[in-house]
C-alpha positions as CSV (number, residue, x, y, z in Angstrom):
1,X,-35.8,140.9,116.5
2,X,-38.8,143.1,117.5
3,X,-42.2,142.1,116.3
4,X,-43.2,144.3,113.3
5,X,-46.3,145.6,115.1
6,X,-44.7,145.9,118.5
7,X,-46.1,149.0,120.3
8,X,-44.2,150.3,123.3
9,X,-45.5,152.2,126.3
10,X,-44.1,155.7,126.6
11,X,-43.6,157.2,130.1
12,X,-42.3,160.5,131.4
13,X,-39.4,161.2,133.7
14,X,-41.7,160.2,136.7
15,X,-42.7,156.8,135.1
16,X,-46.3,158.1,134.3
17,X,-47.7,156.6,131.1
18,X,-48.0,159.4,128.5
19,X,-48.8,157.3,125.4
20,X,-47.5,154.6,123.2
21,X,-45.5,154.4,120.0
22,X,-44.6,151.7,117.4
23,X,-41.1,150.5,118.1
24,X,-39.9,151.4,114.7
25,X,-40.8,155.1,115.4
26,X,-39.4,155.3,118.9
27,X,-36.4,157.6,119.6
28,X,-34.5,155.5,122.2
29,X,-32.1,158.5,122.8
30,X,-34.9,160.7,124.1
31,X,-38.1,158.7,124.8
32,X,-38.6,157.0,128.2
33,X,-40.1,153.5,128.2
34,X,-40.5,150.6,130.6
35,X,-38.4,147.5,130.7
36,X,-38.5,144.4,132.9
37,X,-35.3,142.9,134.3
38,X,-35.3,139.3,135.8
39,X,-32.3,138.0,137.7
40,X,-32.5,134.2,137.0
41,X,-30.7,132.5,139.9
42,X,-29.7,128.9,139.8
43,X,-29.3,126.4,142.6
44,X,-25.7,127.4,143.2
45,X,-26.8,131.0,143.7
46,X,-25.3,132.3,140.4
47,X,-27.0,134.3,137.7
48,X,-27.8,132.9,134.3
49,X,-26.4,135.6,132.0
50,X,-27.4,135.8,128.3
51,X,-25.0,136.5,125.5
52,X,-27.0,138.6,123.0
53,X,-27.1,137.7,119.4
54,X,-25.0,139.8,117.0
55,X,-28.2,141.1,115.2
56,X,-29.6,142.9,118.3
57,X,-30.2,146.6,117.7
58,X,-28.9,147.5,121.2
59,X,-25.5,146.2,122.3
60,X,-25.2,143.3,119.8
61,X,-23.0,140.5,121.2
62,X,-22.9,141.9,124.7
63,X,-23.8,139.9,127.8
64,X,-27.1,140.8,129.4
65,X,-27.0,140.2,133.2
66,X,-30.8,139.8,133.2
67,X,-33.6,138.2,131.2
68,X,-36.3,140.7,130.2
69,X,-37.3,143.3,127.8
70,X,-39.5,146.2,126.8
71,X,-43.0,146.4,128.2
72,X,-45.6,146.4,125.4
73,X,-48.8,148.5,125.2
74,X,-51.5,146.9,127.3
75,X,-49.0,144.9,129.4
76,X,-48.1,145.3,133.0
77,X,-44.5,144.9,134.3
78,X,-45.3,141.5,135.7
79,X,-47.0,140.2,132.5
80,X,-44.0,141.5,130.5
81,X,-41.6,139.7,132.8
82,X,-43.4,136.4,132.6
83,X,-43.6,136.7,128.7
84,X,-39.9,137.6,128.4
85,X,-38.8,134.7,130.6
86,X,-40.8,132.2,128.5
87,X,-39.7,133.7,125.2
88,X,-36.0,134.1,126.0
89,X,-35.3,131.0,128.1
90,X,-38.4,128.8,127.6
91,X,-39.6,128.4,131.2
92,X,-41.7,130.3,133.7
93,X,-41.4,130.6,137.5
94,X,-42.7,132.7,140.4
95,X,-41.2,136.2,140.3
96,X,-40.3,138.2,143.3
97,X,-40.3,142.0,142.9
98,X,-37.1,143.8,143.8
99,X,-38.3,147.3,143.1
100,X,-38.3,150.0,140.3
101,X,-35.4,152.1,139.2
102,X,-34.5,154.6,136.5
103,X,-31.5,154.2,134.2
104,X,-30.2,156.4,131.4
105,X,-27.4,156.2,128.9
106,X,-26.5,156.4,125.3
107,X,-29.5,155.0,123.5
108,X,-31.7,154.3,126.5
109,X,-34.0,156.1,129.0
110,X,-35.6,153.4,131.1
111,X,-37.9,152.9,134.0
112,X,-37.1,149.3,134.9
113,X,-38.7,146.9,137.3
114,X,-36.5,144.2,138.8
115,X,-37.6,140.7,139.6
116,X,-35.8,137.6,140.8
117,X,-36.6,134.0,140.1
118,X,-35.0,130.6,140.7
119,X,-34.2,128.1,138.0
120,X,-33.8,124.4,138.7
121,X,-33.2,122.2,135.7
122,X,-34.9,119.3,137.4
123,X,-38.0,121.3,138.1
124,X,-38.1,123.5,134.9
125,X,-36.4,121.3,132.4
126,X,-33.7,122.3,129.8
127,X,-33.6,126.0,128.8
128,X,-35.0,126.7,125.4
129,X,-33.2,129.8,124.1
130,X,-34.9,132.3,121.7
131,X,-32.5,132.0,118.7
132,X,-33.1,135.5,117.4
133,X,-32.1,137.1,120.7
134,X,-30.1,134.7,122.9
135,X,-26.8,133.3,121.5
136,X,-25.9,131.4,124.7
137,X,-26.4,131.4,128.5
138,X,-23.5,131.5,131.0
139,X,-23.5,131.0,134.8
140,X,-21.8,133.8,136.6
141,X,-21.6,135.0,140.2
142,X,-22.6,138.5,141.1
143,X,-19.0,139.1,142.3
144,X,-17.5,138.0,139.0
145,X,-19.8,140.3,137.0
146,X,-19.1,143.3,139.3
147,X,-15.4,142.8,139.2
148,X,-15.3,142.0,135.5
149,X,-11.6,141.0,135.4
150,X,-12.1,139.4,132.0
151,X,-13.3,142.7,130.6
152,X,-16.6,141.2,129.2
153,X,-19.0,143.6,127.5
154,X,-22.1,143.8,129.6
155,X,-25.2,145.8,128.5
156,X,-25.1,149.1,130.6
157,X,-28.7,149.0,131.6
158,X,-28.5,145.4,133.0
159,X,-25.4,146.4,134.9
160,X,-27.3,149.3,136.4
161,X,-30.0,146.9,137.3
162,X,-27.5,144.7,139.1
163,X,-26.0,147.7,141.0
164,X,-29.6,148.7,142.1
165,X,-30.2,145.1,143.2
166,X,-26.9,144.8,145.1
167,X,-27.4,148.2,146.8
168,X,-30.8,147.0,147.9
169,X,-29.3,143.8,149.3
170,X,-26.5,145.7,151.1
171,X,-29.0,148.2,152.6
172,X,-31.3,145.3,153.8
173,X,-28.2,143.6,155.4
174,X,-27.2,146.9,157.1
175,X,-30.8,147.5,158.4
176,X,-31.0,144.0,159.8
177,X,-31.1,144.4,163.6
178,X,-29.6,140.9,164.2
């Protein structure tokens, strides 16, 4: 659940800050805002995917491919990403930037910043899930998510983030001269 006094950064179609607004007054169908997306990768190379609680306003009960959330007023993308990682999963780790992308759909207009981090239970300890937002965590490969043969419901913005990330990886592999 959002904090009652949560104030969100508003941006334009070019990701330039144009103001801020209390979350309760925001029109998610038309207003652009910033969101962080963190791919949490375990030692096996799989993603830790969150099943959202049924009380979430956006896509309740869906699977979120990433950890992350809305960037608050006065917060940078990186600060938001560290805060969200600690709030949702109960650990922090070095984050590696994977770029910025825009995604739009029913109920969202987002400038997202992608990060990756690595989770090792021996190093970071047990995950501590945020009960109001995260129902459970599941280990899934990127291929499993992209193929989605089990017809799982994934949040559309995190799937867009995954497509952006995999396209970046494919481009980097194709540009590799070796």
